[in-house]
C-alpha positions as CSV (number, residue, x, y, z in Angstrom):
1,M,86.3,91.8,87.8
2,S,89.0,90.1,85.0
3,C,92.5,89.8,86.0
4,Q,93.0,93.7,84.6
5,D,90.4,96.1,84.0
6,S,91.2,99.5,81.7
7,V,89.0,102.8,82.7
8,H,89.2,105.1,80.0
9,Y,88.4,109.2,80.5
10,S,86.2,111.1,78.2
11,T,89.4,112.8,76.6
12,N,92.8,112.2,77.2
13,F,93.8,109.7,80.4
14,T,93.9,106.1,80.3
15,Y,94.8,103.9,83.4
16,S,94.9,100.2,84.1
17,K,94.0,98.8,87.3
18,D,95.1,95.0,88.5
19,A,93.3,92.7,90.4
20,R,94.8,94.0,93.8
21,G,93.6,97.4,92.8
22,I,97.0,99.0,92.6
23,L,97.2,101.9,89.8
24,G,99.5,100.8,87.3
25,L,99.8,102.9,84.8
26,I,98.9,107.0,84.2
27,L,99.4,108.0,80.2
28,L,99.0,111.5,79.4
29,Y,98.5,111.7,75.4
30,A,97.0,115.0,74.5
31,S,99.4,118.1,74.4
32,P,98.9,120.4,77.7
33,S,97.2,122.7,75.5
34,R,94.6,120.1,74.5
35,R,93.7,119.2,78.1
36,S,90.4,118.3,79.2
37,I,89.4,118.9,82.8
38,K,86.0,116.5,82.3
39,G,85.1,113.9,85.1
40,A,86.1,110.4,84.9
41,T,83.6,107.5,86.0
42,I,84.9,104.4,87.7
43,N,83.2,101.4,88.6
44,G,80.1,103.7,88.3
45,V,81.3,106.7,90.2
46,T,82.4,110.0,89.0
47,Y,84.8,111.6,90.0
48,E,84.8,115.7,89.1
49,G,87.7,116.7,87.0
50,V,89.9,119.4,88.3
51,A,93.1,121.7,87.4
52,E,94.7,121.2,90.7
53,F,94.1,119.6,94.2
54,I,96.2,118.9,97.4
55,Y,97.4,115.2,98.0
56,L,99.1,114.7,101.2
57,G,100.2,118.7,101.4
58,M,101.2,118.6,97.8
59,L,99.7,120.6,95.0
60,I,99.0,118.8,92.1
61,S,98.2,120.1,88.9
62,N,97.2,119.4,85.7
63,D,100.1,120.9,83.8
64,N,102.7,119.2,86.2
65,S,104.2,122.6,86.7
66,V,105.7,123.4,90.4
67,Q,105.3,127.7,90.7
68,N,101.8,127.5,92.0
69,E,103.1,125.3,94.8
70,I,106.1,127.3,95.6
71,Q,103.6,129.8,96.1
72,Q,101.6,128.2,98.3
73,H,104.5,126.8,100.4
74,I,106.3,130.6,100.4
75,L,102.8,132.3,101.9
76,A,102.6,129.4,104.6
77,G,106.0,130.0,105.8
78,N,104.8,133.9,106.0
79,R,102.0,133.1,107.9
80,T,104.2,130.5,110.2
81,Y,106.5,133.6,110.7
82,F,104.2,136.0,111.6
83,A,102.2,133.1,113.6
84,V,105.1,132.8,115.9
85,S,105.6,135.4,118.2
86,L,109.4,133.8,119.6
87,F,110.2,136.0,116.6
88,R,109.7,138.9,117.9
89,K,111.2,138.5,121.3
90,R,113.9,140.6,121.9
91,L,115.0,138.3,124.5
92,L,116.0,135.9,122.2
93,S,119.3,135.7,120.4
94,R,119.5,136.0,116.6
95,T,120.9,132.7,117.2
96,T,118.2,130.8,118.2
97,K,116.0,132.8,115.9
98,I,118.0,130.8,112.9
99,R,117.4,127.6,114.4
100,L,113.9,128.3,114.6
101,Y,113.4,129.2,111.0
102,K,115.7,126.4,110.3
103,T,113.7,123.7,112.2
104,L,110.5,125.3,111.9
105,I,109.6,127.6,109.1
106,R,112.0,126.4,106.6
107,L,110.6,122.8,107.0
108,I,107.2,123.9,106.0
109,V,108.6,125.5,102.8
110,V,110.4,122.8,101.5
111,Y,108.0,120.2,102.4
112,G,108.4,117.5,99.2
113,V,111.0,119.6,97.4
114,E,112.4,115.9,97.0
115,T,110.2,115.9,93.6
116,W,110.5,119.7,92.1
117,T,112.1,120.8,89.4
118,M,112.9,124.3,89.4
119,T,113.6,126.9,86.8
120,K,115.8,129.8,87.8
121,K,112.7,132.0,88.7
122,E,111.2,129.5,91.3
123,E,114.9,129.3,92.8
124,Q,115.2,133.2,92.7
125,A,111.4,133.1,94.7
126,L,112.8,130.9,97.6
127,L,116.2,132.7,98.0
128,I,114.0,135.9,98.5
129,F,111.9,134.3,100.7
130,E,114.4,132.8,102.9
131,R,116.5,136.6,102.7
132,K,113.5,138.8,103.8
133,I,113.0,136.1,107.1
134,F,116.9,136.7,107.8
135,R,116.5,140.5,107.1
136,R,113.7,140.2,110.0
137,I,116.2,138.6,112.1
138,Y,119.1,140.5,111.8
139,G,117.7,143.8,111.0
140,P,119.7,146.8,109.2
141,K,123.4,147.7,110.0
142,Y,124.5,151.4,111.1
143,E,127.4,152.1,108.4
144,D,128.5,155.8,107.4
145,G,125.8,157.4,109.4
146,E,122.7,155.7,108.2
147,W,121.3,152.4,108.7
148,K,121.6,150.4,106.0
149,S,120.0,146.9,104.8
150,R,122.3,143.5,105.0
151,L,123.4,142.2,101.5
152,N,122.8,139.1,100.3
153,Q,126.0,137.7,100.9
154,E,126.4,139.3,104.6
155,L,123.0,137.4,105.2
156,E,124.7,133.9,104.3
157,E,127.6,134.6,106.0
158,L,125.9,135.7,109.0
159,S,123.2,132.2,109.0
160,K,126.4,130.1,109.0
161,E,124.2,127.9,106.9
162,K,123.9,127.2,102.6
163,N,120.9,129.0,101.4
164,I,117.2,127.0,101.1
165,V,118.1,126.4,97.2
166,K,121.1,124.0,98.0
167,W,119.4,122.5,100.8
168,I,116.6,121.6,97.9
169,K,118.9,120.4,95.7
170,W,121.0,118.0,97.8
171,Q,117.9,116.9,98.8
172,R,117.2,116.0,95.7
173,I,120.2,114.1,95.4
174,S,119.5,111.9,98.4
175,W,116.2,110.7,96.7
176,L,117.6,109.9,93.7
177,G,120.3,107.6,95.2
178,H,116.9,106.3,97.3
179,L,114.6,106.2,94.0
180,E,117.8,104.0,92.0
181,R,118.2,101.7,94.9
182,M,114.5,100.5,95.4
183,E,112.6,97.8,94.5
184,E,111.9,97.4,90.5
185,D,108.4,97.2,91.6
186,G,107.8,99.9,93.6
187,M,105.6,102.6,92.6
188,P,107.7,105.1,92.6
189,K,110.4,103.6,90.8
190,K,107.8,102.6,88.3
191,I,107.3,106.0,87.8
192,F,111.0,107.0,87.7
193,T,111.7,104.7,85.3
194,Q,108.6,104.6,82.8
195,E,109.0,106.3,79.5
196,L,106.1,108.6,78.3
197,E,104.1,108.2,75.0
198,G,102.9,110.8,73.0
199,T,103.3,114.2,71.4
200,R,104.8,117.2,73.1
201,R,103.8,120.9,72.1
202,R,106.3,122.5,70.2
203,G,109.2,124.6,71.5
204,R,112.2,124.1,73.7
205,P,111.0,121.0,75.7
206,R,111.0,121.8,79.6
207,K,113.7,120.4,81.7
208,G,112.8,116.9,83.6
209,W,113.6,116.1,87.0
210,R,116.5,113.5,86.2
211,E,117.7,115.7,84.2
212,E,118.2,118.6,86.9
213,A,119.4,116.1,89.6
214,E,122.2,114.7,86.9
215,K,123.4,118.0,86.0
216,D,123.7,118.9,90.2
217,L,126.1,115.3,90.2
218,Q,128.0,116.5,86.9
219,V,128.9,120.1,88.9
220,Q,130.4,118.1,91.7
221,G,132.3,116.4,88.9
222,V,130.3,113.1,89.6
223,R,130.3,110.5,86.9
224,R,128.6,107.3,86.3
225,W,126.3,107.9,89.3
226,R,124.5,104.6,88.8
227,D,127.4,103.2,89.8
228,L,128.2,104.7,92.7
229,V,124.8,104.6,93.7
230,I,124.9,101.0,94.5
231,D,127.1,101.5,97.7
232,K,125.0,103.6,100.0
233,E,128.1,104.7,102.1
234,K,129.7,106.2,99.1
235,W,126.4,108.0,97.8
236,T,126.1,109.4,101.7
237,G,129.9,110.8,101.2
238,I,128.3,112.4,97.6
239,V,125.4,113.9,99.4
240,R,127.4,115.3,102.3
241,Q,129.9,116.8,99.6
242,A,126.7,118.5,97.6
243,K,125.6,120.1,100.8
244,D,128.8,122.2,100.7
245,H,129.7,122.6,97.0
246,S,130.0,126.3,96.3
247,G,128.9,125.5,92.6
248,L,125.1,124.3,93.4
């Protein structure tokens, strides 16, 4: 084997692997509409091409969308809620049930959220899921002679916690700092700083992960974040501010 072997997929992909067997770089040249799901042969072994697969609990798709992954996480959260009988026990207080939700169900739903780039539609799907859980825990309220469902703002005030979307955003800011401080030869840092080649489809480009994280920092009033991220204590303070910022 030479110092660097190049393996070519049958259509759109090329990647290189050095002598240590470490994946170096993946380049996607074709537009999403032209992407093939054909297999690849590497060192005599043929790997089946698929549109999506699960890796370490994360759903990886060929269109780089997190919509299906978010739906999978929401379904997992719903299954967990109905599987845990404690949520239906009247002996447990609402405060205890909210703690159970935050330490059990929410952590299942937000697994890997540091890497998500969400649209407004996807954010709304997460908020609807969380509010449904809260409404089951708190139940309806009796007002003006009739039972009424609790309003969204009331649910957030009762839970005494920032909603799930805000939680995701401050986790993303925390991960941004970790990436920026990472050694240059680390694989996550290489992926973070790599410029993709090729052409994109026509129309408005989809916002990238870093753009979303930087937008959240701008909402906080943070400028020149790369100068601040070097100081880990200062960055930790920025992350804490993000947790309570009303604009996120």
